C-alpha positions in Angstrom: -79.4 115.3 -95.3 -80.7 115.2 -98.6 -77.2 114.2 -99.8 -76.7 111.6 -97.0 -80.1 110.1 -97.6 -78.7 110.2 -101.4 -76.0 108.5 -100.6 -77.5 105.9 -98.8 -79.8 105.0 -101.4 -77.2 104.7 -104.2 -74.8 102.5 -101.5 -78.3 100.4 -101.2 -79.0 99.9 -105.2 -75.1 99.2 -105.6 -75.6 96.2 -102.8 -78.7 95.1 -104.8 -76.4 95.1 -107.5 -74.1 93.2 -106.7 -76.6 90.6 -105.3 -78.3 90.2 -108.4 -74.8 89.8 -110.6 -73.7 87.3 -108.1 -77.0 85.6 -108.1 -76.4 85.6 -112.1 -73.0 83.9 -112.0 -74.8 81.2 -110.6 -77.0 80.5 -112.9 -74.7 80.0 -115.4 -73.0 77.3 -114.8 -73.6 74.4 -116.2 -73.2 75.7 -119.3 -75.6 74.8 -121.9 -74.6 73.1 -125.2 -73.6 75.4 -127.5 -74.8 75.2 -131.3 -72.5 74.8 -134.2 -71.0 77.6 -134.4 -68.4 79.3 -136.8 -65.6 79.7 -134.9 -64.8 79.1 -130.8 -62.7 82.1 -129.1 -61.0 81.5 -125.6 -60.1 84.2 -123.3 -57.0 83.1 -121.0 -56.8 83.1 -117.6 -55.6 81.2 -114.5 -57.0 78.3 -115.2 -55.9 75.5 -117.8 -59.9 74.6 -117.6 -60.9 77.2 -120.2 -58.0 75.6 -123.1 -59.1 72.5 -122.5 -62.6 73.1 -123.1 -62.5 75.4 -125.8 -60.1 72.6 -127.3 -62.9 70.3 -126.8 -65.7 72.2 -128.4 -63.3 72.5 -131.7 -62.7 68.6 -131.7 -66.1 68.1 -131.4 -67.0 70.2 -134.3 -68.3 73.4 -132.4 -66.1 75.2 -134.6 -64.1 75.6 -137.4 -61.0 77.6 -136.0 -60.2 78.3 -132.3 -58.3 81.4 -131.1 -56.9 81.2 -127.8 -56.3 85.5 -127.0 -53.9 86.7 -124.7 -51.6 84.2 -124.4 -48.9 85.0 -122.5 -45.4 86.0 -125.1 -43.4 83.4 -123.4 -46.2 80.4 -124.0 -45.4 78.5 -127.3 -47.7 76.6 -129.7 -45.8 73.3 -128.2 -46.0 74.6 -124.5 -50.1 74.8 -125.0 -50.0 71.6 -127.1 -49.3 69.8 -124.1 -51.3 71.8 -121.3 -54.5 71.2 -123.8 -54.0 67.7 -124.4 -55.1 68.7 -128.2 -55.0 66.6 -131.2 -52.2 67.3 -132.5 -53.5 67.3 -136.6 -56.5 70.1 -136.0 -54.0 71.7 -133.3 -51.9 72.6 -136.2 -54.1 73.3 -138.3 -57.4 75.0 -137.4 -55.8 77.1 -133.3 -54.8 80.5 -133.6 -52.8 82.0 -131.0 -53.0 85.7 -130.0 -50.3 87.1 -128.1 -51.2 91.0 -128.0 -54.0 91.5 -125.6 -53.4 92.2 -122.2 -56.7 92.4 -120.7 -60.4 91.8 -121.7 -60.7 94.9 -123.4 -57.7 93.8 -125.3 -59.3 90.2 -125.8 -62.6 91.8 -126.8 -59.8 93.7 -129.6 -57.8 90.6 -130.9 -61.2 88.6 -131.4 -62.9 90.9 -133.1 -59.7 91.5 -135.5 -59.7 87.5 -135.9 -63.4 87.5 -136.5 -63.0 89.8 -139.6 -60.2 88.5 -141.0 -62.1 85.1 -140.9 -65.3 86.2 -141.8 -67.0 84.3 -138.9 -70.0 85.5 -138.1 -71.1 83.0 -135.0 -68.4 83.1 -132.2 -68.5 80.5 -129.1 -66.9 82.6 -126.4 -64.9 80.6 -123.3 -64.1 82.4 -120.1 -65.1 82.0 -116.3 -67.9 82.1 -115.0 -67.8 85.7 -113.3 -65.7 86.9 -116.0 -68.5 86.3 -118.9 -70.9 88.9 -118.2 -68.2 91.9 -118.8 -66.5 89.6 -121.4 -69.5 89.8 -123.5 -70.6 93.3 -123.4 -66.7 94.3 -123.9 -67.1 91.7 -127.4 -70.7 93.0 -128.0 -69.3 96.5 -128.2 -66.6 95.4 -130.5 -68.4 93.0 -133.0 -72.2 95.0 -133.0 -73.2 92.7 -135.7 -71.9 89.2 -134.4 -73.7 86.6 -132.8 -71.9 85.2 -129.5 -72.9 82.0 -127.6 -71.4 82.3 -124.3 -70.0 79.3 -122.5 -69.0 79.9 -119.1 -66.7 77.3 -117.2 -67.3 76.9 -113.3 -64.3 78.3 -111.5 -64.3 76.1 -108.7 -62.4 78.1 -106.3 -65.6 80.8 -106.6 -68.3 79.9 -104.6 -71.4 82.0 -106.3 -74.1 81.0 -103.6 -72.2 81.3 -100.6 -69.1 83.7 -101.5 -69.7 86.9 -98.7 -68.6 84.3 -96.4 -65.0 84.5 -97.3 -62.4 87.4 -97.6 -61.0 86.7 -101.3 -63.9 85.5 -102.7 -66.0 88.9 -101.5 -62.8 90.6 -103.4 -62.9 89.0 -106.3 -67.2 89.2 -106.6 -66.9 92.7 -105.7 -64.1 93.5 -107.9 -65.3 91.7 -111.4 -68.9 93.6 -110.4 -67.6 97.0 -110.2 -65.5 96.3 -113.1 -68.4 94.9 -114.8 -70.5 98.7 -113.8 -68.0 100.8 -115.4 -67.9 98.7 -118.4 -71.6 98.7 -118.7 -72.2 102.7 -118.5 -68.5 102.9 -121.3 -71.0 100.8 -123.6 -74.1 102.4 -122.8 -72.7 105.6 -123.7 -70.8 104.7 -126.8 -73.6 103.0 -127.9 -75.7 106.6 -127.6 -73.6 108.1 -129.5 -73.0 105.3 -132.0 -77.4 105.8 -132.5 -77.1 109.3 -132.4 -77.8 110.7 -135.9 -75.3 112.8 -137.6 -75.8 116.3 -137.8 -76.4 117.9 -141.5 -75.3 121.5 -142.2 -77.7 124.0 -143.7 -77.0 126.2 -146.5 -77.3 129.2 -146.2 -79.4 131.9 -147.9 
């Protein structure tokens, strides 16, 4: 009976957390005007709006360079230039493409390496609204000293207010929430190890 009660409590906590997560997604957009930063990083996805937004931020002087992380290996620079409609001179000089990342963790590693290479410390992060919380967790884990500015893009296919009315949206929100929890636990544990003082040996008398 005690185990059953504990299971019910855990399910209730999980469900309340899911509702809070969905509510948080709803409040993320429209994004506030970001400050001028060192650079802009875009995490690719199904929508081209992320790419167009990242390029627009670069062209508006919000960063000195732009990284598009997680580009498909079959996509060329010319393909992305056409998709984004970027001004060619600034695209050629200041847009970097990352082809190594295959998931959000890979995005974080790719962006962290790029930022370290260029000496960037303040970065505007562009990705979908529902993807932003997990992305920021992953990035902070790889870039603990950097200042990361979230610039989420509203997902047209996701109604953050009435997502529970549609099976597809329920699956998307639930899956993202579970992934977020997994990264949250992982980063929390990793943070404890990072903060733990190193053990020093004692000399034998």
